C-alpha positions as CSV (number, residue, x, y, z in Angstrom):
1,M,-8.6,-28.2,6.5
2,F,-11.9,-29.3,5.0
3,D,-13.7,-32.7,5.6
4,K,-13.7,-34.7,2.4
5,E,-17.3,-35.9,2.9
6,K,-18.4,-32.3,3.5
7,L,-16.6,-31.3,0.3
8,A,-18.4,-34.0,-1.7
9,E,-21.7,-32.9,-0.3
10,L,-20.9,-29.3,-1.3
11,R,-19.9,-30.3,-4.8
12,K,-23.3,-32.0,-5.3
13,R,-25.1,-28.9,-3.8
14,H,-23.1,-26.6,-6.1
15,E,-24.1,-28.6,-9.1
16,K,-27.8,-28.5,-8.1
17,W,-27.5,-24.7,-7.6
18,V,-26.0,-24.3,-11.1
19,D,-28.8,-26.3,-12.7
20,G,-31.6,-24.7,-10.6
21,T,-31.2,-21.4,-8.8
22,L,-28.5,-20.0,-11.1
23,Q,-30.1,-21.1,-14.4
24,K,-33.4,-19.5,-13.4
25,S,-31.6,-16.3,-12.5
26,L,-29.7,-16.1,-15.8
27,E,-32.9,-16.5,-17.7
28,R,-34.3,-13.5,-16.0
29,A,-31.2,-11.4,-15.9
30,P,-28.2,-12.5,-18.1
31,E,-24.8,-11.6,-16.9
32,R,-23.1,-8.4,-18.2
33,A,-20.3,-10.2,-20.0
34,D,-19.5,-13.7,-21.3
35,E,-16.3,-13.6,-19.3
36,F,-15.0,-11.6,-16.3
37,I,-11.3,-11.1,-15.9
38,T,-8.8,-9.5,-13.6
39,V,-6.5,-6.6,-14.5
40,S,-4.0,-9.3,-15.5
41,S,-6.6,-10.8,-17.9
42,T,-7.1,-13.9,-15.8
43,P,-10.7,-15.3,-15.8
44,V,-12.6,-14.9,-12.5
45,R,-15.1,-17.6,-11.6
46,R,-18.7,-16.7,-10.8
47,L,-18.5,-18.1,-7.3
48,Y,-15.7,-19.3,-4.9
49,T,-16.3,-22.0,-2.3
50,P,-14.2,-24.3,-0.2
51,L,-13.9,-26.4,-3.3
52,D,-11.5,-23.8,-4.7
53,V,-9.2,-24.1,-1.7
54,A,-9.8,-27.7,-0.8
55,D,-6.0,-28.4,-0.4
56,L,-5.4,-25.5,1.9
57,D,-3.4,-26.5,4.9
58,Y,-3.8,-23.8,7.6
59,P,-0.6,-24.2,9.5
60,E,1.6,-24.7,6.4
61,D,-0.1,-22.2,4.0
62,L,-1.4,-19.5,6.3
63,G,-0.1,-19.9,9.8
64,L,-0.6,-17.1,12.4
65,P,0.5,-13.5,12.0
66,G,4.1,-13.0,12.8
67,E,4.9,-16.7,12.3
68,Y,6.1,-18.8,9.4
69,P,5.2,-18.7,6.5
70,F,4.0,-15.1,7.2
71,T,1.1,-15.2,4.7
72,R,-1.0,-13.3,7.3
73,G,1.7,-10.7,8.0
74,V,5.2,-10.3,9.4
75,H,4.0,-8.8,12.7
76,P,1.6,-10.5,15.2
77,T,-0.5,-7.4,15.8
78,M,0.2,-5.6,12.5
79,Y,-1.5,-2.1,12.5
80,R,-3.0,-2.5,15.9
81,S,0.4,-1.7,17.3
82,R,1.9,0.6,14.6
83,L,0.5,1.9,11.4
84,W,2.4,1.6,8.1
85,T,4.9,4.4,7.3
86,M,3.2,7.1,5.2
87,R,6.1,7.7,2.8
88,M,5.1,10.1,0.1
89,F,7.4,10.1,-3.0
90,A,8.6,13.7,-3.6
91,G,11.2,15.5,-5.7
92,F,11.4,18.2,-8.3
93,G,13.6,21.0,-9.5
94,T,16.4,22.1,-7.2
95,A,17.3,20.7,-3.8
96,E,15.8,23.8,-2.1
97,E,12.4,23.2,-3.7
98,T,12.3,19.5,-2.7
99,N,13.5,20.3,0.8
100,A,10.6,22.6,1.2
101,R,8.2,19.9,-0.1
102,F,9.7,17.4,2.4
103,K,9.0,19.8,5.3
104,Y,5.5,20.5,4.0
105,L,4.7,16.8,4.0
106,L,6.2,16.2,7.4
107,E,4.1,19.1,8.8
108,H,1.0,17.5,7.4
109,G,1.6,14.1,9.0
110,E,4.0,12.2,6.7
111,T,6.1,9.7,8.7
112,G,8.9,8.9,6.3
113,L,10.7,10.6,3.3
114,S,10.9,9.2,-0.2
115,T,13.1,10.9,-2.8
116,A,12.6,11.1,-6.5
117,F,15.6,12.1,-8.7
118,D,15.7,13.7,-12.1
119,L,16.8,11.8,-15.2
120,P,20.3,13.2,-15.4
121,T,20.9,12.1,-11.8
122,L,19.4,8.7,-12.5
123,Y,21.8,8.3,-15.4
124,G,24.8,9.6,-13.6
125,Y,25.2,13.0,-15.3
126,D,25.7,16.4,-13.7
127,S,23.0,19.0,-14.3
128,D,25.1,21.1,-16.7
129,A,26.2,18.1,-18.9
130,P,25.1,18.2,-22.5
131,E,23.3,14.9,-22.0
132,A,21.2,16.5,-19.3
133,E,19.8,19.3,-21.5
134,G,16.1,19.9,-21.0
135,E,15.8,17.3,-18.3
136,F,16.8,19.3,-15.2
137,G,14.4,18.7,-12.3
138,V,11.6,17.5,-14.5
139,C,10.8,14.1,-12.9
140,G,12.7,14.6,-9.6
141,V,15.3,16.5,-7.8
142,A,18.7,17.2,-9.3
143,I,21.7,16.0,-7.2
144,S,25.1,16.6,-8.7
145,S,27.3,16.9,-5.6
146,L,27.5,16.6,-1.9
147,R,26.5,20.2,-1.6
148,D,23.2,19.5,-3.3
149,M,22.6,16.7,-0.9
150,E,23.4,19.0,2.1
151,V,20.8,21.5,0.8
152,L,18.2,18.7,0.2
153,L,18.6,17.4,3.8
154,D,18.9,20.8,5.5
155,G,16.8,20.9,8.7
156,L,15.5,17.3,8.4
157,P,15.7,15.0,11.4
158,L,17.8,12.3,9.8
159,D,18.3,10.5,13.1
160,R,14.5,10.3,13.8
161,I,13.0,9.5,10.4
162,T,13.8,7.1,7.6
163,T,14.6,8.1,4.1
164,S,14.0,6.2,0.9
165,M,15.9,7.1,-2.3
166,T,14.6,5.8,-5.6
167,I,17.8,5.4,-7.6
168,N,19.6,2.5,-9.1
169,S,22.8,2.7,-11.3
170,P,24.3,5.6,-9.3
171,A,22.7,4.4,-6.0
172,A,26.0,3.7,-4.2
173,V,27.2,7.3,-5.0
174,I,24.0,9.0,-3.9
175,W,24.0,6.8,-0.7
176,A,27.6,7.9,-0.1
177,M,26.4,11.6,-0.4
178,Y,23.6,10.9,2.1
179,I,26.1,9.3,4.6
180,V,28.6,12.1,4.4
181,A,26.0,14.8,4.6
182,A,24.6,13.2,7.8
183,E,28.1,12.7,9.3
184,K,29.0,16.4,8.7
185,R,25.9,17.2,10.9
186,G,27.2,14.9,13.6
187,I,24.9,12.0,12.9
188,P,26.9,8.7,12.8
189,R,26.1,6.4,9.9
190,A,25.1,3.5,12.2
191,K,22.1,5.7,13.4
192,L,20.8,6.3,9.9
193,G,17.7,4.5,8.7
194,G,16.3,4.2,5.3
195,T,16.4,2.5,1.9
196,I,18.2,2.8,-1.4
197,Q,16.3,1.2,-4.2
198,N,19.6,-0.1,-5.8
199,D,17.7,-2.8,-7.8
200,I,19.7,-3.0,-11.1
201,L,18.2,-6.2,-12.4
202,K,14.8,-4.6,-12.8
203,E,16.4,-1.8,-14.8
204,Y,17.5,-4.3,-17.5
205,I,14.1,-5.9,-17.3
206,A,11.8,-2.9,-17.3
207,Q,12.8,0.6,-16.5
208,K,16.0,0.8,-18.6
209,E,18.0,3.2,-16.5
210,F,21.0,1.0,-16.5
211,I,24.5,2.3,-17.2
212,F,27.1,-0.5,-16.8
213,P,26.9,-4.2,-17.9
214,P,25.1,-6.6,-15.6
215,E,28.1,-8.2,-13.9
216,P,29.9,-5.0,-12.6
217,S,26.5,-3.6,-11.7
218,M,25.8,-6.6,-9.6
219,R,29.2,-6.3,-8.0
220,L,28.3,-2.7,-7.0
221,V,25.0,-3.9,-5.5
222,V,26.7,-6.5,-3.4
223,D,29.3,-4.0,-2.3
224,T,26.4,-1.9,-0.8
225,I,24.9,-5.0,0.8
226,E,28.2,-5.9,2.4
227,F,29.0,-2.4,3.5
228,G,25.5,-1.9,5.0
229,T,25.7,-5.2,6.8
230,Q,29.0,-4.2,8.4
231,E,28.4,-0.5,9.0
232,M,24.7,0.5,8.9
233,P,22.4,-2.0,10.7
234,R,19.3,0.2,10.3
235,W,19.6,0.7,6.5
236,N,17.9,-1.4,3.8
237,T,20.6,-1.5,1.1
238,I,18.2,-2.7,-1.6
239,S,14.5,-2.5,-2.4
240,I,13.8,-5.3,-4.8
241,S,11.2,-3.7,-7.0
242,G,8.3,-5.0,-8.8
243,Y,6.7,-1.6,-9.2
244,H,8.5,-0.6,-12.4
245,I,7.9,-4.1,-13.9
246,R,4.2,-3.6,-13.4
247,E,4.3,0.0,-14.7
248,A,5.9,-1.4,-17.9
249,G,2.8,-3.5,-18.4
250,S,3.3,-6.8,-16.7
251,T,0.6,-8.9,-15.1
252,A,0.4,-9.2,-11.3
253,A,1.9,-12.7,-11.5
254,Q,4.7,-11.5,-13.7
255,E,5.4,-8.7,-11.3
256,L,5.6,-11.1,-8.4
257,A,7.6,-13.8,-10.1
258,F,10.2,-11.5,-11.8
259,T,10.7,-9.5,-8.6
260,L,11.2,-12.6,-6.5
261,S,13.5,-14.1,-9.1
262,D,15.6,-10.9,-8.8
263,G,15.6,-11.1,-5.1
264,F,16.9,-14.7,-5.1
265,E,19.6,-13.6,-7.5
266,Y,20.8,-10.9,-5.2
267,V,20.9,-13.4,-2.3
268,R,23.0,-15.8,-4.4
269,W,25.5,-13.1,-5.3
270,A,25.8,-12.0,-1.7
271,I,26.3,-15.6,-0.5
272,D,28.9,-16.1,-3.2
273,R,30.7,-13.0,-1.8
274,G,31.0,-14.9,1.4
275,L,28.3,-13.2,3.4
276,D,26.2,-15.1,5.9
277,V,22.6,-15.1,4.7
278,D,21.3,-14.4,8.2
279,A,23.7,-11.4,8.4
280,F,22.2,-9.5,5.4
281,A,18.8,-11.0,4.6
282,P,16.9,-9.2,7.4
283,R,17.8,-5.9,5.7
284,L,16.5,-6.8,2.3
285,S,13.2,-5.0,1.4
286,F,10.7,-5.1,-1.5
287,F,8.6,-2.6,-3.4
288,F,5.3,-3.5,-5.1
289,N,2.7,-1.9,-7.2
290,A,-0.9,-1.5,-5.9
291,H,-3.0,-1.8,-9.1
292,N,-6.7,-1.6,-9.7
293,D,-7.8,-5.2,-9.2
294,F,-8.5,-5.2,-5.5
295,F,-8.5,-8.9,-4.7
296,E,-5.8,-9.9,-7.2
297,E,-3.4,-7.4,-5.5
298,I,-4.2,-8.6,-2.0
299,G,-3.5,-12.2,-3.2
300,K,-0.2,-11.0,-4.7
301,Y,1.1,-9.5,-1.4
302,R,0.1,-12.5,0.7
303,A,1.6,-15.0,-1.8
304,A,4.8,-12.9,-1.9
305,R,5.4,-13.2,1.8
306,R,4.7,-17.0,1.7
307,I,7.0,-17.7,-1.2
308,W,9.9,-15.6,0.2
309,A,9.7,-17.2,3.6
310,R,9.7,-20.7,2.1
311,E,12.6,-20.0,-0.3
312,M,14.7,-18.3,2.3
313,R,14.3,-21.1,4.8
314,E,14.3,-24.1,2.5
315,T,16.5,-23.1,-0.5
316,F,19.0,-20.6,1.1
317,G,19.1,-22.2,4.6
318,A,18.4,-19.0,6.5
319,K,17.8,-19.8,10.2
320,N,16.9,-16.4,11.6
321,P,13.1,-15.8,11.3
322,R,13.8,-12.2,10.4
323,S,15.6,-13.5,7.3
324,W,12.3,-15.1,6.3
325,W,10.3,-11.8,6.5
326,M,9.3,-10.0,3.4
327,R,9.0,-6.4,4.3
328,F,7.7,-4.2,1.5
329,H,6.8,-0.7,0.5
330,S,3.9,-0.2,-1.9
331,Q,2.9,2.6,-4.3
332,T,-0.4,3.0,-6.0
333,A,-0.3,2.4,-9.8
334,G,0.9,5.5,-11.7
335,V,0.0,3.7,-15.0
336,S,-3.6,3.5,-14.0
337,L,-4.0,7.3,-13.6
338,T,-5.7,9.3,-16.4
339,A,-5.2,12.8,-17.7
340,Q,-8.9,12.8,-18.5
341,Q,-11.1,13.7,-15.5
342,P,-8.1,13.7,-13.1
343,E,-10.4,13.9,-10.1
344,N,-11.4,10.3,-10.8
345,N,-7.8,9.4,-9.8
346,I,-8.6,10.2,-6.2
347,A,-11.0,7.2,-6.1
348,R,-8.6,4.9,-7.9
349,V,-5.8,5.7,-5.5
350,A,-8.0,5.2,-2.5
351,I,-9.0,1.7,-3.6
352,Q,-5.5,0.7,-4.6
353,A,-4.1,2.0,-1.2
354,L,-6.8,0.0,0.6
355,A,-5.7,-3.1,-1.2
356,A,-2.1,-2.5,-0.1
357,V,-3.1,-2.0,3.5
358,L,-5.3,-5.2,3.5
359,G,-2.3,-7.0,1.9
360,G,-0.1,-6.0,4.9
361,T,2.3,-3.3,3.5
362,Q,4.9,-1.8,5.8
363,S,4.9,1.6,4.0
364,L,2.8,3.3,1.4
365,H,2.9,6.1,-1.2
366,T,-0.4,7.3,-2.6
367,N,-0.2,8.9,-6.0
368,S,-1.6,12.4,-6.5
369,M,-4.6,13.0,-8.8
370,D,-2.6,15.2,-11.2
371,E,0.4,13.0,-11.9
372,A,-0.8,12.1,-15.4
373,L,-0.4,15.8,-16.1
374,A,2.5,17.1,-14.1
375,L,4.5,16.7,-10.9
376,P,2.1,16.8,-7.9
377,S,0.9,20.2,-6.6
378,E,0.8,20.8,-2.9
379,T,-3.0,20.5,-2.9
380,A,-2.9,17.1,-4.8
381,A,-0.1,15.8,-2.6
382,R,-2.0,16.7,0.6
383,I,-5.2,14.9,-0.7
384,A,-3.1,11.9,-1.4
385,L,-1.6,11.9,2.1
386,R,-5.0,12.5,3.6
387,T,-6.3,9.4,1.7
388,Q,-3.9,7.2,3.7
389,Q,-4.8,8.9,7.0
390,I,-8.5,8.3,6.3
391,I,-7.9,4.6,5.6
392,A,-5.8,4.4,8.8
393,L,-8.1,6.2,11.2
394,E,-11.6,6.1,9.8
395,T,-12.3,2.9,8.0
396,G,-11.7,0.3,10.7
397,V,-9.6,-1.9,8.5
398,T,-6.6,-1.6,10.9
399,N,-8.5,-3.0,13.8
400,T,-7.8,-6.7,13.1
401,V,-5.0,-8.6,11.4
402,D,-5.4,-9.8,7.8
403,P,-9.2,-9.4,7.9
404,L,-9.7,-11.1,4.5
405,A,-8.0,-14.3,5.5
406,G,-10.3,-17.3,4.9
407,S,-12.2,-15.6,2.0
408,F,-12.4,-18.4,-0.5
409,F,-11.7,-15.9,-3.3
410,V,-8.7,-14.3,-1.6
411,E,-7.2,-17.6,-0.6
412,A,-7.7,-18.9,-4.2
413,E,-6.0,-15.8,-5.6
414,T,-3.2,-16.2,-3.1
415,D,-2.7,-19.8,-4.3
416,R,-2.9,-18.8,-7.9
417,M,-0.3,-16.2,-7.5
418,E,2.1,-18.6,-5.9
419,A,1.4,-21.3,-8.6
420,E,2.0,-18.9,-11.5
421,S,5.1,-17.5,-9.9
422,R,6.6,-21.0,-9.5
423,E,5.9,-21.7,-13.2
424,Y,7.9,-18.7,-14.0
425,F,10.7,-19.7,-11.7
426,H,11.1,-23.0,-13.6
427,R,11.1,-21.2,-17.0
428,I,13.8,-18.8,-15.8
429,A,15.9,-21.6,-14.4
430,D,15.6,-23.5,-17.8
431,L,17.1,-20.4,-19.5
432,G,20.1,-20.5,-17.2
433,G,19.0,-18.0,-14.5
434,V,18.1,-14.3,-14.3
435,L,21.1,-12.8,-16.2
436,P,20.9,-15.2,-19.2
437,A,17.2,-14.6,-19.3
438,I,17.7,-10.9,-19.5
439,E,20.2,-11.3,-22.3
440,Q,17.7,-13.5,-24.2
441,G,15.0,-10.9,-23.7
442,F,12.7,-13.3,-21.9
443,F,11.4,-10.8,-19.3
444,Q,11.1,-8.0,-21.8
445,L,9.0,-10.0,-24.2
446,E,6.7,-11.4,-21.5
447,I,6.0,-7.9,-20.3
448,A,5.5,-6.5,-23.8
449,D,3.0,-9.3,-24.6
450,A,1.0,-8.5,-21.4
451,A,1.1,-4.7,-22.1
452,S,-0.1,-5.2,-25.6
453,R,-3.0,-7.4,-24.6
454,Y,-4.0,-4.9,-21.9
455,Q,-4.1,-2.0,-24.3
456,W,-6.0,-4.1,-26.9
457,E,-8.6,-4.8,-24.3
458,I,-9.0,-1.1,-23.6
459,D,-9.2,-0.3,-27.3
460,Q,-11.9,-2.9,-27.8
461,K,-13.8,-1.8,-24.7
462,K,-13.3,-5.2,-23.2
463,R,-11.8,-3.3,-20.3
464,I,-13.5,0.0,-19.3
465,V,-11.5,2.9,-18.1
466,V,-13.9,5.5,-16.7
467,G,-13.5,8.9,-18.4
468,V,-11.3,7.4,-21.2
469,N,-13.2,4.9,-23.2
470,E,-16.5,5.2,-21.4
471,Y,-18.3,8.1,-19.6
472,S,-15.9,10.5,-21.3
473,G,-16.5,14.2,-21.9
474,E,-14.9,17.5,-22.9
475,E,-14.5,18.9,-19.4
476,K,-11.6,21.3,-19.0
477,I,-8.9,20.5,-16.4
478,G,-10.1,22.3,-13.2
479,I,-7.3,21.4,-10.8
480,P,-4.1,23.4,-10.0
481,I,-1.0,22.3,-11.8
482,L,2.5,22.7,-10.3
483,K,4.6,25.3,-11.9
484,M,8.4,24.9,-11.9
485,D,10.8,27.7,-10.8
486,Q,12.2,28.9,-14.1
487,Q,15.4,30.2,-12.3
488,G,16.1,26.8,-10.6
489,Y,18.4,25.6,-13.3
490,D,20.5,28.8,-13.2
491,R,20.9,28.4,-9.4
492,Q,21.8,24.8,-9.8
493,V,24.5,25.4,-12.4
494,A,25.9,28.3,-10.3
495,R,26.2,26.1,-7.2
496,L,27.9,23.4,-9.3
497,R,30.4,25.8,-10.8
498,E,31.2,27.2,-7.3
499,I,31.9,23.7,-6.0
500,R,34.3,23.0,-8.9
501,R,36.0,26.4,-8.3
502,T,36.5,26.2,-4.5
503,R,37.2,22.5,-3.7
504,D,40.6,20.9,-3.3
505,H,41.4,19.7,-6.8
506,R,44.4,17.6,-5.8
507,A,42.3,15.8,-3.2
508,V,39.5,15.2,-5.8
509,S,42.0,13.9,-8.3
510,A,43.6,11.6,-5.8
511,R,40.3,10.1,-4.6
512,L,39.1,9.5,-8.2
513,S,42.4,7.8,-8.9
514,D,41.9,5.6,-5.9
515,L,38.4,4.7,-7.0
516,R,39.6,3.9,-10.5
517,Q,42.2,1.5,-9.2
518,A,39.7,-0.1,-6.8
519,A,37.1,-0.6,-9.6
520,A,39.7,-2.4,-11.7
521,G,40.3,-4.8,-8.7
522,D,37.8,-6.5,-6.4
523,A,37.8,-4.2,-3.3
524,N,34.5,-3.0,-1.9
525,L,33.9,0.4,-3.5
526,M,31.8,2.0,-0.8
527,P,34.8,3.4,1.2
528,F,36.3,4.8,-2.0
529,L,33.0,6.4,-3.0
530,I,32.5,8.0,0.4
531,E,36.0,9.6,0.3
532,A,35.5,10.9,-3.3
533,V,32.1,12.4,-2.3
534,R,33.7,13.9,0.9
535,E,36.0,15.9,-1.4
536,Y,33.1,17.1,-3.5
537,A,33.8,15.1,-6.5
538,T,30.6,15.4,-8.6
539,L,28.2,12.6,-9.5
540,Q,29.3,12.5,-13.1
541,E,33.0,12.6,-12.3
542,I,32.6,9.5,-10.2
543,M,30.3,7.7,-12.6
544,D,32.7,8.6,-15.5
545,V,35.5,6.8,-13.7
546,L,33.3,3.7,-13.5
547,R,32.2,4.1,-17.1
548,E,35.9,4.2,-18.1
549,V,36.7,1.0,-16.2
550,W,33.5,-1.1,-16.8
551,G,32.1,0.4,-20.0
552,E,28.5,1.1,-20.8
553,Y,25.8,-1.5,-21.5
554,R,23.9,-1.7,-24.8
555,E,20.8,-3.8,-24.7
556,P,20.8,-6.5,-27.4
557,V,18.2,-6.3,-30.1
558,I,15.6,-9.0,-29.6
559,V,14.1,-10.2,-32.9
């Protein structure tokens, strides 16, 4: 892309600048630090020029928007035609409370739903189980049966909006509940659009909400991919998630490399099942973190699209250009939010959201300023949504496609992200692949090292967090905090008991028996889960059948 003679001239000019203009400036005004680093602790050069991207091949490395390798975006016009989906993550307490919050957000301009579930639901327990004590509704909505799902979705236009559900080990069961609840309202499954996160590999790597051993868990994921491919063409049956890897403390490059490695593993398993890559790959989606380092994050998103497109075409032989697309949701970094001076989080979130937009996200959640203290209040959630709307409608950043392309720094960051990711791909391959690497603790130790280094930098004030280790004070919290309905648990348990009392017990027993037999074999489990759910078998009853057949996973101790 650059003339070699011109680059040689630039190199000489740069050396002259260093010895002259720069040296005189440093004598008058020394720099603030000996080294400047990204959030991932990667050194940042003082100046970026064409010398830093001398090998850039525009057609091969960038291309045009909507064309391979999609570095500049998966759509030719990006936000000039359609804005990203403003998909605010919501869920707390009972299904009634979360349903009300969904309606509130839709009334205020949200364009897609995103559901958070509480810990008992995420671990496959009913709300009244001993294991669930004290955790009802705390970090999301409690869903124990089809009846809860019916209440959660009451009055929502499921045939006109898309719904994302952040759940993993029990994802297939919760998805079955969603399908049956919609069908009971006369909405056929083929018209439903949305996403289940369903990314079990990142649970072993980072979030730790696994239940079963990796192999049967992967079988269940592929069951959903197969079922969705055949029955639900508008549904993303997996959202391959780097978000939680980053929240656990990874660097940006680790988030990218580990997420893509997981994605490649799902593709391999689905192909091994006998699925045509071009039949299922267009419905794969991704989920990334939007952290504090503005340019590093933008480089990460652009590199992600380029790597995925190249691997899908060259390694997996996909021929449909839609199979090469990386479509992703992004969420601002919860781990970056502070309980101290929570109003500062509004500024953090706005900058992180802007990075996601400039990086070409398809949908976005903006965290609320109070999330280091409690679940979001209505006021905080509204400000977070308004932040997206201001970026979309007031800043002008949506007027042109990939506006930072050609920036020497952004292109260098994009290249660095790809290079570091490929180094990780080789290391994971040398360990035998993703599952052996999990068993050996490779991902876990890499993330732990990065998290430890980041915290040390904060403790040593090598990294400043405004309001925490600098510019701190004794201000009292002056924002409204969400208060939970204290009677919510009683209503939830009463509904669950009523379901158990009034349902057809013979039908429930028969459907659970069918599921047990299918789990012991190799049939696709989705039809069996749907029939069990339809008879109001509870989440835990279904998950206990699978626990009985597959056992529970215990993570090995890594010394």
